[in-house]
N, C-alpha and C positions, 0 to 999 in steps of 0.2 A: 549275644541278646536274643536274636531271633528265635534260636531254639530253645531258650528257656520259657519264652513266651508262647510258644507253642506246644513242643513235646512236654515239657513240664507240667503245664496246666492241664494238657490232656490227659497224662497219666494220672495226675493228682485229682482232678475232677471226676475221672472215671472211679477212682477208688472210692471217692467220697460219695458219688452216685450209688456206687454198689453197696455201700454201707447204709444208705438212706432206704435203699428198696429193701434191704434185709431187715432193717429196723421196723419199717412199716409193714412188712409182711408178717414178721414176729409179733408185732403189737396187735394186729388183726387176729392173729391165731389166739394169743393170750385174752384178749378181749371176748371172742367168741366162747373160749372154754370158761372163762369167769362166768359170763351170762349163762351158760348152761349150768354151772355149778350154782349160781344164785336161782335160778329156776328150780333146780331140784331140792335147794334149802326152803324156799318159799313155799312150795307145795307141802313139804313136811311140816313146816311151821304152822300153815293154815290149818293143816289135819289135826295137830297138837291142840291148837287154840279151841277148834270146834269140839273137840272131845272133852276139853275140859269146862266148856260154856255150852252145854247143850240148851237147844231152843226150849225144850220142854221142863227144864228144871226150875224148882220153885224159886222165887227172886231172893229169899233168904240165903239159900244154898248158893246162888250165883254170887251174892255180894261176898259170902265168906271166901268162895273161890279167888274172886278178884282181888281182896285184901291178901289171901296167902301167896298168890302169885307176886304181887307188888314187893312184899317182904322177901320172898325168895330171890327175886331178880333185881332187887333195889331200884324200883321204879315206880313211876306215876302212871297208874292204869285208868281208863275210863271206857266204859261199855255204853255203846248209844244204839238205840232202836233204829229202825228203818226210816222214820220221819225226823231223825237227828235228836230226839229227846234222850236225856242221860238215864239210863237203867242202873249203873252201879259205878262206883269209883273209890279209888284208894290212893291216899297222899295227895299232893297238890293237885287242882284241876288241871286236866289236859283237854284244850279245845278240840273239836271236831275237825280236821283239816279240810279245805276246801278239794274240789277234783284237781285243780292246778298244783296244790301242794303236795298232793299224793303222787302226782306224774313226776315232780321234781324229785321227790324222795325215792321213787323208783329208778331215777336216773343217777342216784347216789348224791343227792343234793344234802342229806342229813343223816348220817349214819346212826344217832341216839335216838330218832324217834321212828317207831315202826307203826304201821297201820295194817289191820287185818280185816277184811270185810268177809263177813260169813255169808253161808249160803241162804239163810232166812232173811238177809237184808241187814242184820245187825252189824256195827263196826266195833272193832275192840282198837283202842289207841294206846300205846305205851310210850313214856319217854324216860329213857334211862340216864342214870347220873353219869354212866360212862359207856362206851361201846359194849354191846353184849358179846360181840364176836372177838374181843382181844383188841390190840392195837390196830388202826386203820391200816389196810395194805395200801402201799404205795403204787403210783400210777405206773404201770409196767411200759407206757410209751415214753414218758419222763426218763425211766432207767435206760432204755434202749437208745435215747437220745444222747443220754450222757455218755454210754459207752461208745457210740458212735464218734461224737465229739472227740473223747480222749484218744480214740484210734486214729482220727484224722490228724490231730497233733502229733501223734506219735510217727505217722506216716511221711508227715511233712520233710523231716531231715532224710529219711530214707530215699523217698523220691527225689528230693533235691541232690542228693549225693551222687545217684545213678545219672540224673540227665547232668549234672555237672562234669561227669566224667566224659559223656558223649560231647558235651561243649568244648572240653579241653582237646578232646580228639578232633572236633572241626576245626579248632583253631590251629592245631597243629597241621592238618592237611591244607590248610589255606596258606599258611606259612610256607610250607613245603611246595605248595604250587606256585607261590610267588617267586620261588628262587632258592630258598634256603634248603638245598638238597641234603646237607648234612643233618638236618634236624630229625629227630625220632621222638614220637609221642610216647608218655610215660605209660608202662602197662601196670594197671591196678587191678588186683583181684585175680580170680580164675574163671569169671563167667564169660558170656558172649562177647560183652564189650572189650574185655581184655583180650579175647581171641581176635577180635576185629583190629585191635591196636598192633597186636603182634604180628598180624598179617600184612598190615600196612607197613610195619618197619621192615620187615622181610622184603616187601615189593619195593620200598623205597631204597634200601640198601641195593637191591638187584639194578635199580633205574641208575642209581648213582654209580655203581661199578661200571656199567654199559657206558654211560656218558663219559666216565673218566678214561676208560679203554678207548673210546672213540676219539677223545680229544688227544691221547697220547698217539693213537694210530693217524690221525691228521698231523700233528707235529712231527712225527718221525717219518711218515710218507713225504711231506714237504721237503724234509731234510733229504731224504734219500734221493728225490726227484732232482734236487739241485745238481748233483755231480754228472748224470747223463745229459741234463739240460746245457750244463755249462761246456761239457765236451762237444756236444751237438753244434752248439753255436760257434765254438771255435774251428769246430771241422767244416762248418758251413761257410764261415768267413774264409778259411785256407782254401776251401773248394772254389769259391767265387775269385779269390785271387789267382789260383792256379789249379786248374781242373786236372784231377788224377783219378785213376782207378782206386788207389788205395784210399784216398780222402773220401771218395764215394762209398767205399766198403765201411769205412769209419762212421759215416752218416747213417748207413743202413743199419749197423750194429747198435749205434746208440738208440735210434728208433725203435729197434726191435727190443732192447732192454727197457725203455719207456712203456713200450706195449705191454710187456710182460708184468712190469711192475703195478701199472693201472689195472691189469686183468686181476692179479693176485689181490690189491686192495678192494675192488668191487666183489670179488670171491669171499674174501674174509668178511665184508660188511654183511652179505647176503647170508652167510652161515651164521652170523651173530643174531640177526633179526629173524629169520625162518627158520622155524624147527624142521619143516619137512625138507627132506634131502632131494625130493623130485620122485621120477620114476624108478621104481626098483626092480630089479631083476636078477636072477641066477647066473652069474659068470665064472669063467674058469680064471682064477687069479693067476696062475702061471702063465697063461696064454696072453693075458692082459700086461702082466709085468715083463714078459718076454718080448712084447712089441715095443715097450718104451725103451728096455735095455738095448734093443737092436738100433733105435735111434742114436744111442749114443756108443755104439759099438762095444757093447757090455753082455756077455752071456749069462743068462739066468739058468740056474739049477733048481732041481727040486722035481715034484710030482704035481699032477692036476689036483688042484683043490677048489671045489666049488663054493663061492660065497654069494651072499645077497645083499645088493646094494645098488648104488647109481654109477654104471660103468665110468661115466666121464669124472666123476670125483675120485673113485678109485684109480683110474689111471693118473690122474693129477697128483694123488697120494704117492704113487710109486715114481713119477717123473721127478717130484720134489726131492725124494729121498736120493734117487741116483744124483741128481744134480748137486745137492748138498755135498755128497761124497767127492764128486769130481772137484768141485769149487773149493772145499775146505779141507778136504783129505789128500791122500796121494795114491796112486795106482799101486797094487791092482784092485778095483772094485769088486767085490763079491756079491752076488745077489742071489738069494735061495728063497724057495716057497715050499714050506714042508708042511705035513699033517701030525698034530699031536692029539690023537684020540678024535674027539669029534671038532677040535679047535684047529684053525689054521694060523700059521705064522709066516710072516714076510720079514725077512732079515737083509740088510743091507750093511756091509762092511768096507770101511778103506783101511788103508796102512799109513795115514798121516800120523801127525804128532798127537792125535787123542785130544779128548776135552778134560778140563780138570774136574775133579769130582764137585767141586763148589758150583760148577757152571753146568752142571748136567740137566738141572731143570731149567735154568734160566734161558738156555739156547731155544726153548720152545716159546719164549716170549716174542711179541712182534718186534723186528728191528734191533733186536739185543746186540750189542756191540762190547765184545768182552774189554776188560781194562787192558790199556796198552796197546790196542789194536788201532793202527793207523786209519785216516779217512779214506787213503787210497784202497786200503785192504777191505775196508767195508765191514758190515757186520752179516748176521744171518738173515737179514731181511725178513719176509713173511713165509718163506718156504717152510721152516719146521713148525711155525704157528699153524699154518694151514694144514699141515700133516696131522697135527693134534685134534684140530676142529674136524677134519674129515673121519678121522677114526672115531672120535666120540660121537659123531651124527651116525656111525654104523655100529655102535655099540661095543667097539673095540678100543684098545688101550695101546699107546706106544711107551717105549722106555729106551733109555740109552745105556749101553754097556761098553766096558771097556776089555775086550778079548785077549786072551794070551797072545804075547807078540806084538802087542801095540795096536794101535789105531783107535777106531770108533766103529761100534755097531749099533745100529737103530733097528729095534724088533717091534713090528706090528702084530699084536695078537688079537685075532677075530674070535668072537664068541662061538658056541656051539652051534652048529649048522644042522637044520632038521632034514 
């Protein structure tokens, strides 16, 4: 209601005010042009009457001219001298108007009575049976007011339709802000209001998707944290009952698993919220991957290949691919960096059972667990999901292939390097 009472009235009153200004300006222009026209006609009329009734003409001749003019114009005509005495007349008597009456007629008070004051002081007065100028002209201001009124009435539903769309958009935004994240506002028309509605729907969909992914991430992370926490609690209880190096190592291993999982969750959240990947520099991908491979006892083949990006994130990408091959595949694990034209490719292959074709894309989902996989075996966690996020932040793309001979190969293709 607030929008209608402000924006609607502002738009509508602005339109009406504009019409009023145009009407007044047009009326003033028409009035001035008519006054100029009337002054030109009045001068010609006075010259005509003075020529027909010269001051030095005999009285009889003057009376004859007055009678002929009265007959020709179908009017009652009277000619008065300077002192107001009647000189000649034709038809019914026409009284000499006062000065006030003459001023009123000059302002348009009576279109059937005409008064002409001659240079020698005489005054000619004519009263016509009908206007000598044809039908009386309508008042231009009245016509312009009528046009403005009709335009205002027509504009009412147009402006109301525009502002009602904005009002519906506002109600939709308020409902969405109140928690109805599935709500989308209707897109009507193809103007700027429709563009705003489209942009809002796109942003609302993105926010809803992010919140849904965060809820899923939180639920999955909570589920994944239960296993190492349970193992840690059991190991701690056993270590308290009987301390041993083996139980201590189990505690350390579970703590490391928890630390890694929490780090991956924080990294995934940061990559979701922050578009900037941080400080970028040109690094040798072969050297960076070889360093990660050495930590896991894996040789890396290929050639030097410079790429631009965040070294820490690129190292994490390579580490997750290698760890995924070791955890879910089978040795030997083959890692290679090669150049294809201006592009750089990193491939990691294992010789395990491979990944079914139906699950090739789903393995990149956070905490995806294939059907039939036991709780103890676990799912893919966040490793491959982070690989895809890091690759996308560097303009790269990642895909999974099934090479000849079995196993699984993950390939990350970096874009053309400058």
